[in-house]
Structure formats: C-alpha cells, structure tokens
C-alpha positions as CSV (number, residue, x, y, z in Angstrom):
1,X,114.5,151.3,74.4
2,X,114.1,148.1,72.3
3,X,116.4,147.8,69.3
4,X,115.1,145.9,66.3
5,X,117.2,144.8,63.3
6,X,115.6,143.5,60.2
7,X,117.9,141.3,58.0
8,X,117.6,140.1,54.4
9,X,120.1,139.2,51.7
10,X,121.3,142.5,50.3
11,X,119.4,145.1,52.4
12,X,117.7,146.8,49.5
13,X,114.2,145.2,49.3
14,X,112.7,143.3,52.2
15,X,114.6,144.5,55.2
16,X,114.3,148.2,54.3
17,X,110.6,147.7,53.7
18,X,110.2,146.1,57.1
19,X,112.2,149.0,58.6
20,X,110.0,151.6,56.9
21,X,106.7,149.9,57.9
22,X,107.8,149.4,61.5
23,X,108.9,153.1,61.8
24,X,105.6,154.3,60.5
25,X,103.6,152.0,62.8
26,X,105.5,152.9,65.9
27,X,105.3,156.6,65.1
28,X,101.5,156.3,64.6
29,X,101.3,154.5,68.0
30,X,103.5,157.2,69.6
31,X,106.1,154.6,70.5
32,X,109.0,156.1,68.5
33,X,110.9,156.9,71.7
34,X,110.6,153.2,72.8
35,X,112.3,151.7,69.7
36,X,115.4,152.0,67.6
37,X,114.8,150.4,64.2
38,X,117.5,149.4,61.6
39,X,118.1,147.0,58.8
40,X,121.1,145.2,57.4
41,X,122.0,142.6,54.7
42,X,123.9,139.4,55.0
43,X,126.1,140.4,52.1
44,X,127.7,143.7,51.4
45,X,127.0,143.9,47.6
46,X,124.9,147.1,48.0
47,X,126.5,148.8,51.0
48,X,125.7,152.5,50.9
49,X,123.0,152.2,48.3
50,X,119.4,153.3,48.8
51,X,116.6,150.7,48.7
52,X,115.6,149.2,45.4
53,X,113.5,151.8,43.4
54,X,110.8,149.3,42.7
55,X,110.4,148.5,46.4
56,X,110.5,152.3,47.2
57,X,107.7,152.9,44.7
58,X,105.5,150.1,45.9
59,X,106.0,151.1,49.5
60,X,105.4,154.8,48.8
61,X,101.9,153.9,47.3
62,X,101.1,152.5,50.7
63,X,102.4,155.5,52.6
64,X,105.8,154.2,53.7
65,X,109.0,156.1,53.4
66,X,112.1,153.9,52.7
67,X,115.1,156.1,53.3
68,X,117.7,153.9,54.8
69,X,121.1,153.0,53.2
70,X,122.2,149.5,52.8
71,X,124.7,148.1,55.3
72,X,126.2,144.7,55.9
73,X,125.3,142.7,59.1
74,X,128.1,142.8,61.6
75,X,128.8,140.4,64.5
76,X,128.5,143.3,66.8
77,X,124.8,143.6,65.8
78,X,124.2,140.4,67.7
79,X,125.2,142.2,70.9
80,X,123.7,145.6,70.1
81,X,120.2,144.6,69.1
82,X,117.5,143.1,71.2
83,X,115.7,141.4,68.3
84,X,117.1,140.3,64.9
85,X,114.3,139.5,62.5
86,X,115.3,137.6,59.4
87,X,113.2,137.5,56.2
88,X,113.9,133.9,55.2
89,X,115.5,130.7,56.5
90,X,118.8,131.3,54.6
91,X,119.1,134.7,56.3
92,X,118.3,133.1,59.7
93,X,121.0,130.5,59.3
94,X,123.5,133.1,58.0
95,X,122.8,135.2,61.1
96,X,123.0,132.2,63.4
97,X,126.4,131.3,61.8
98,X,127.8,134.5,63.5
99,X,126.6,133.1,66.8
100,X,128.7,130.0,66.9
101,X,128.4,129.8,70.7
102,X,124.6,130.1,70.6
103,X,124.7,133.0,73.0
104,X,122.3,135.2,71.1
105,X,120.0,132.5,69.7
106,X,116.9,133.8,71.6
107,X,117.3,137.2,69.7
108,X,117.2,135.7,66.2
109,X,113.8,134.9,64.7
110,X,112.2,134.8,61.3
111,X,109.6,137.3,60.3
112,X,107.1,134.6,59.5
113,X,106.8,133.8,63.2
114,X,104.6,136.9,63.4
115,X,102.3,135.9,60.6
116,X,99.2,134.4,62.1
117,X,96.6,134.2,59.3
118,X,98.4,132.3,56.6
119,X,100.9,129.5,56.3
120,X,104.1,131.1,55.1
121,X,107.6,129.8,55.5
122,X,109.5,133.0,54.4
123,X,109.2,136.5,53.1
124,X,110.2,135.9,49.5
125,X,112.9,138.0,47.8
126,X,111.1,140.1,45.2
127,X,114.3,141.4,43.5
128,X,114.1,139.3,40.3
129,X,110.3,139.4,40.2
130,X,107.7,141.8,39.1
131,X,105.1,144.0,40.8
132,X,103.2,141.0,42.2
133,X,106.2,139.9,44.2
134,X,106.8,143.3,45.6
135,X,103.2,143.7,46.6
136,X,103.2,140.2,48.3
137,X,106.3,141.2,50.4
138,X,104.5,144.3,51.6
139,X,101.3,142.4,52.3
140,X,103.2,139.9,54.4
141,X,105.2,142.6,56.3
142,X,102.0,144.5,56.9
143,X,100.5,141.4,58.5
144,X,103.6,140.5,60.5
145,X,104.9,143.8,61.9
146,X,101.8,144.7,64.0
147,X,102.1,141.3,65.6
148,X,105.8,141.9,66.2
149,X,105.1,145.2,67.9
150,X,102.4,143.6,70.0
151,X,104.7,140.8,71.1
152,X,107.3,143.4,72.3
153,X,105.0,145.9,73.9
154,X,102.8,143.5,75.8
C-alpha cells in the first residue's frame, strides 16, 4: 500500500481538495486498497476544522467529497508516508525543514511536478480569492493527480 500525504498551509483548501480528488480517482480505478490518502497543513491554525466551505462547494459541483479534518504536519509523517506532495514552494521548504538530515528528500515533491500541459510553479492558495481562484486550484489538481497516480502505479 502506498501512502500519499498532500500538504498546504492550513489544510483547509488545497490539500483537502487534492485528497478528495485523489480518493475519487483511485476509487473509480478500483485502486482504493492500494493507497492510503491523507492531508495536513504546515500550520495548526485550523486543526480539527472541516475544509473551507467555499472549496467544499466548488469541489462538490465537480463530484468530489471533501470530508477530512484539518491536522498539522508532524515530523513522523516523513517516516510514515511514501510520498509527500506539497502545493507550493513555501510548503515544500517548510516540509524539507523537518528533514534537516535530507533523509526523506526523495519523498517530498511539489504537485506542479505532475502538471504536464502548462507552465505552473505552484498551486495557488485560493483562501483570500474568489470563485475563479478556487476553480483554478481544482483545474490544476484535476490535471496533476491523474499523472501522480500514473507515476506511482506504472
């Protein structure tokens, strides 16, 4: 079983969306027994909270269920998970800062590494934006996550 952890700043927008999309896609592909999917935030501001209502509503329109609860990234996650996928470069460097011996560096990667059809440097944080920003995040995740799955399965 491959364990995937999606990481963003507060674990209420981008990483729960990635988690929800990934869960749906692996279920559709009948791979749910091959994966454990979770998400976490760099900071603990929202620990225990449900995902942002705006992200939940935008994701629901596309058929995704975002039902996780926010949690803060722990150093033990570096050991437990096979892949730690960050939403932007700040998240990447924050996760890397927990790996000061560079032991887990091969597990940590940004989501944009899996976007093939456009030049994007990060999955932008939509929290302070409007509907367009939330839709963009979902568009980018829908492009990246199938490529992530393919890279793991094949």
